[in-house]
DRENTORRO-913460 format. One record per residue: residue number from 1; residue in three letters; x, y, z of N, C-alpha, C in turn. Coordinates in nm, 3 decimals, decimal comma, padded with zeros to 5 digits. Each point is the difference from the previous one (the first is absolute). Example, Ala and Ser with C-alpha at 12.3 -4.5 7.8 and 13.67 -1.06 7.14 Angstrom:
BEGIN
i	aa	n.xx	n.yy	n.zz	ca.xx	ca.yy	ca.zz	c.xx	c.yy	c.zz
1	ALA	01,319	-00,569	00,780	-00,089	00,119	00,000	00,090	00,120	00,000
2	SER	-00,035	00,105	-00,072	00,082	00,119	00,006	-00,077	00,109	00,073
//
This chain:
BEGIN
i	aa	n.xx	n.yy	n.zz	ca.xx	ca.yy	ca.zz	c.xx	c.yy	c.zz
1	PRO	12,268	04,126	14,248	-00,119	-00,075	-00,039	-00,053	-00,121	00,102
2	SER	-00,096	-00,029	-00,030	-00,026	-00,103	00,165	00,039	-00,146	-00,049
3	PRO	00,074	-00,026	00,113	00,054	-00,144	00,009	-00,095	-00,075	-00,035
4	HIS	-00,153	-00,021	-00,014	-00,137	-00,071	-00,026	-00,052	00,038	-00,112
5	ALA	00,031	00,091	-00,072	-00,053	00,007	-00,108	00,011	-00,130	-00,109
6	ALA	00,138	00,011	00,020	-00,020	-00,152	-00,131	-00,079	-00,113	00,047
7	ALA	-00,005	-00,034	00,103	-00,096	-00,093	00,042	-00,109	-00,011	00,102
8	PRO	-00,143	00,077	-00,064	-00,016	-00,033	00,083	-00,154	-00,025	00,097
9	GLU	00,049	-00,187	-00,072	-00,035	-00,081	00,052	00,015	-00,009	00,124
10	LEU	00,177	00,039	00,048	00,058	-00,017	00,093	-00,044	00,125	00,112
11	SER	-00,015	00,104	-00,065	-00,030	00,163	00,082	-00,155	-00,013	00,019
12	ALA	-00,125	-00,119	-00,021	-00,092	-00,016	00,037	00,030	-00,087	00,137
13	LEU	00,106	-00,141	-00,052	00,009	-00,061	00,147	00,017	00,055	00,128
14	LEU	00,173	00,109	-00,054	00,014	00,082	00,125	-00,116	00,120	00,073
15	ALA	-00,088	-00,011	-00,112	-00,079	00,139	00,116	-00,144	-00,052	00,070
16	ARG	00,039	-00,148	-00,009	-00,158	-00,101	00,075	00,042	00,024	00,142
17	SER	-00,097	-00,030	00,044	00,067	00,005	00,176	-00,059	-00,144	00,083
18	MET	00,050	-00,072	00,026	-00,107	-00,077	00,045	-00,128	-00,002	00,124
19	ASP	-00,103	-00,089	-00,045	-00,097	00,005	00,081	00,029	-00,104	00,152
20	PHE	-00,139	00,100	00,078	00,051	-00,104	00,148	-00,031	-00,180	00,002
21	LYS	-00,056	-00,041	-00,111	00,011	-00,147	00,052	00,132	-00,036	-00,101
22	GLY	00,016	00,056	-00,069	00,099	-00,052	-00,101	00,150	00,101	00,069
23	GLN	00,021	00,021	00,135	00,102	-00,004	00,100	-00,002	-00,112	00,065
24	PHE	-00,119	-00,008	00,054	00,001	-00,120	00,082	-00,034	-00,180	-00,061
25	TRP	-00,016	-00,014	-00,133	00,028	-00,114	-00,044	00,178	00,028	-00,083
26	CYS	00,037	00,153	00,013	00,167	-00,029	-00,035	00,075	-00,051	00,134
27	GLU	-00,049	00,079	00,111	00,057	-00,004	00,070	00,020	-00,164	00,028
28	ARG	-00,075	-00,091	00,014	-00,094	-00,151	00,046	00,107	-00,081	-00,141
29	PHE	-00,003	00,046	-00,123	00,041	-00,084	-00,102	00,191	-00,008	00,072
30	PHE	00,074	00,117	00,032	00,055	00,066	00,041	00,058	-00,144	00,119
31	GLN	-00,062	-00,001	00,130	00,042	-00,076	00,086	-00,018	-00,186	-00,014
32	VAL	-00,112	00,074	-00,057	00,017	-00,205	-00,060	00,075	00,002	-00,083
33	LEU	00,066	00,034	-00,102	00,152	-00,065	-00,085	00,095	00,039	00,039
34	VAL	00,010	00,052	00,124	00,125	00,013	00,091	00,060	-00,081	00,066
35	VAL	-00,151	-00,046	00,054	-00,032	-00,161	00,098	00,015	-00,131	-00,045
36	LEU	-00,050	00,028	-00,183	00,043	-00,109	-00,025	00,118	-00,048	-00,022
37	PHE	00,054	00,111	-00,013	00,115	00,027	-00,112	00,141	-00,052	00,149
38	GLY	-00,016	00,024	00,111	00,018	-00,023	00,131	00,004	-00,126	00,037
39	LEU	-00,118	-00,037	00,015	-00,008	-00,156	00,032	00,039	-00,133	-00,099
40	ALA	-00,004	00,088	-00,138	00,081	-00,144	-00,116	00,155	00,012	00,062
41	GLY	00,036	00,151	-00,019	00,142	00,036	00,014	00,050	-00,114	00,132
42	PHE	-00,107	00,068	00,058	00,061	-00,122	00,172	00,009	-00,136	-00,018
43	ALA	-00,143	-00,047	-00,061	00,025	-00,130	-00,018	00,112	-00,017	-00,093
44	VAL	00,072	00,021	-00,116	00,102	00,000	-00,070	00,101	-00,032	00,026
45	GLY	00,009	00,126	00,080	00,142	-00,019	00,052	00,053	-00,064	00,114
46	TYR	-00,147	-00,037	00,095	00,063	-00,117	00,070	00,060	-00,132	-00,071
47	MET	-00,125	-00,020	-00,058	00,071	-00,150	-00,024	00,149	00,008	-00,093
48	LYS	00,011	00,142	-00,069	00,137	00,001	-00,065	00,136	00,078	00,065
49	GLN	-00,067	00,013	00,163	00,097	00,024	00,104	00,100	00,158	00,010
50	ASP	-00,077	00,100	-00,116	00,030	00,062	-00,076	-00,039	00,170	00,039
51	PHE	00,004	00,108	00,113	-00,074	00,057	00,011	00,011	00,120	-00,109
52	ARG	00,099	-00,027	-00,124	-00,017	00,103	-00,111	-00,128	-00,036	-00,077
53	VAL	-00,027	-00,133	-00,059	-00,092	-00,027	-00,034	-00,177	00,115	00,123
54	THR	00,045	-00,069	00,067	-00,123	00,081	00,091	-00,028	00,117	-00,068
55	PHE	00,101	00,097	00,005	00,020	00,141	00,008	-00,014	00,041	-00,140
56	GLN	00,011	-00,063	-00,166	-00,032	00,010	-00,028	-00,156	-00,013	-00,091
57	PHE	-00,097	-00,076	00,072	-00,062	-00,093	-00,028	-00,087	00,163	00,036
58	LEU	00,007	00,061	00,186	-00,029	00,150	00,065	00,004	00,114	-00,171
59	SER	00,150	-00,013	-00,023	-00,007	00,130	-00,078	-00,082	-00,035	-00,141
60	ALA	-00,012	-00,112	-00,037	-00,117	-00,003	-00,095	-00,088	00,012	-00,002
61	GLY	-00,049	-00,006	00,101	-00,164	-00,018	00,033	-00,028	00,175	00,073
62	GLY	00,144	00,086	00,048	-00,031	00,124	00,007	00,012	00,100	-00,146
63	GLY	00,077	-00,082	-00,113	-00,001	00,071	-00,100	-00,105	-00,048	-00,068
64	ILE	-00,082	-00,098	-00,004	-00,111	-00,044	-00,107	-00,111	00,163	00,083
65	SER	-00,017	-00,072	00,158	-00,076	00,051	-00,009	-00,002	00,217	00,015
66	ALA	00,168	-00,013	-00,003	-00,025	00,145	-00,043	-00,078	00,078	-00,167
67	VAL	00,056	-00,087	-00,060	-00,017	00,014	-00,131	-00,157	-00,007	-00,016
68	ILE	-00,082	-00,102	00,018	-00,109	00,034	-00,007	-00,152	00,070	00,110
69	CYS	00,087	00,034	00,151	-00,094	00,108	00,063	00,096	00,128	00,017
70	LEU	00,059	00,052	-00,011	00,057	00,155	-00,020	-00,033	00,069	-00,154
71	PRO	-00,026	-00,070	-00,105	-00,042	00,128	-00,106	-00,153	-00,044	00,015
72	ASP	-00,092	00,121	-00,041	-00,127	00,034	00,034	-00,049	-00,044	-00,134
73	TRP	-00,022	-00,099	00,028	-00,029	-00,118	-00,146	-00,132	00,045	-00,011
74	PRO	-00,109	-00,032	-00,096	-00,139	00,032	-00,056	-00,068	-00,135	00,140
75	TRP	00,028	-00,128	-00,013	-00,061	-00,099	00,081	00,030	00,047	00,105
76	TRP	-00,007	00,112	00,123	00,108	00,018	00,102	-00,154	00,126	-00,007
77	ASN	-00,105	00,023	-00,106	-00,074	00,146	00,053	-00,169	-00,020	-00,114
78	ARG	-00,040	-00,153	00,089	-00,097	-00,045	-00,072	-00,107	00,081	00,048
79	ASN	00,029	00,067	00,150	-00,101	00,084	00,073	-00,007	00,113	00,011
80	PRO	-00,002	00,105	-00,114	00,011	00,142	00,064	-00,104	00,082	00,081
81	VAL	00,119	00,039	00,064	-00,124	00,059	00,119	-00,114	00,150	-00,051
82	SER	-00,142	-00,005	00,002	-00,050	00,074	-00,042	-00,026	00,140	00,062
83	TRP	00,079	00,137	00,006	-00,028	00,078	00,105	-00,110	00,049	00,043
84	ILE	-00,009	00,036	00,118	-00,094	00,107	-00,031	-00,049	00,143	-00,072
85	PRO	-00,115	00,037	-00,068	00,003	00,127	-00,075	00,068	00,104	00,077
86	TYR	00,020	00,105	-00,045	00,056	00,085	00,046	-00,126	00,109	00,047
87	ASP	-00,004	00,042	00,107	-00,131	00,118	00,041	00,024	00,108	00,028
88	SER	-00,050	00,152	-00,104	00,078	00,099	00,015	-00,083	00,063	00,146
89	GLU	-00,093	-00,052	-00,014	-00,027	00,099	00,150	00,128	-00,008	00,118
90	GLU	00,023	-00,117	00,007	00,061	00,012	00,160	00,148	00,084	-00,043
91	GLU	00,026	00,002	-00,112	00,079	00,088	-00,035	-00,017	00,156	00,046
92	GLU	-00,166	00,045	-00,007	-00,003	00,086	00,046	-00,021	00,081	00,096
93	GLU	-00,051	-00,164	00,073	-00,022	00,037	00,114	00,160	00,039	00,066
94	GLU	00,099	-00,088	00,004	00,152	00,001	00,011	00,074	00,159	00,020
95	GLU	-00,045	00,056	-00,111	-00,004	00,178	-00,009	-00,035	00,085	00,116
96	GLU	-00,121	-00,050	00,022	-00,049	00,084	00,064	00,117	00,041	00,182
97	PRO	-00,056	00,124	00,014	00,139	00,030	00,092	-00,062	-00,092	00,145
98	ALA	00,083	-00,042	00,096	-00,063	-00,075	00,108	-00,057	00,049	00,113
99	LYS	-00,064	-00,086	00,039	-00,143	00,047	00,085	00,037	-00,053	00,115
100	PRO	00,001	00,058	00,141	-00,032	-00,013	00,111	-00,109	-00,214	00,018
101	LYS	00,067	-00,085	00,061	-00,075	-00,152	00,000	-00,190	00,030	00,048
102	LYS	-00,024	00,071	00,039	-00,149	00,053	00,054	-00,031	00,020	-00,090
103	GLU	00,077	00,132	-00,059	-00,110	00,060	-00,123	-00,036	-00,098	-00,102
104	LYS	00,115	-00,113	-00,027	-00,021	-00,101	-00,145	-00,142	-00,115	00,075
105	ASN	00,017	-00,072	00,180	-00,050	-00,031	00,013	-00,205	-00,002	-00,014
106	LYS	00,016	00,184	00,030	-00,120	00,060	00,030	-00,031	-00,045	-00,184
107	GLU	00,031	00,066	-00,083	-00,043	-00,037	-00,112	-00,035	-00,099	-00,055
108	LYS	00,116	-00,162	00,044	-00,042	-00,087	-00,060	-00,182	-00,056	00,091
109	LYS	00,002	00,087	00,086	-00,105	-00,097	00,039	-00,116	00,113	-00,034
110	LYS	00,040	00,126	-00,015	-00,154	00,051	-00,118	00,011	-00,086	-00,105
111	LYS	00,105	-00,011	-00,095	-00,043	-00,086	-00,127	-00,063	-00,153	00,008
112	SER	-00,001	-00,094	00,158	-00,107	-00,077	-00,003	-00,089	-00,002	00,037
113	GLN	-00,081	00,163	00,075	-00,136	00,044	00,055	-00,036	00,022	-00,151
114	LYS	00,094	00,042	-00,113	-00,120	00,060	-00,140	-00,020	-00,148	-00,024
115	ALA	00,099	-00,053	-00,031	-00,072	-00,131	-00,053	-00,103	-00,105	00,077
116	GLN	-00,016	00,024	00,084	-00,136	-00,093	00,104	-00,055	00,065	-00,091
//
């Protein structure tokens, strides 16, 4: 049995892929969160004169940002990519044997002359 059979919601979540805008905002959110925790940690650590506090803030920021940014949460998938439809004519052209470049250029010229 599939490990995801018991939880269809989990398998639907795991099957998704983050869209491009989601990747951008996820990375930006990660950077901002780590910098904010780093600055706060530096300030608190400086006031307490304890480097461990700074490190704990950085660790907390890294952990929280990992939980928010690493999984493919649905809010990172709000702009799905619409792919160009597949054209079967292109496949037929690729199946033809390779012609010398000069012959291909002649055929293109003939087609463009017919279109005019």
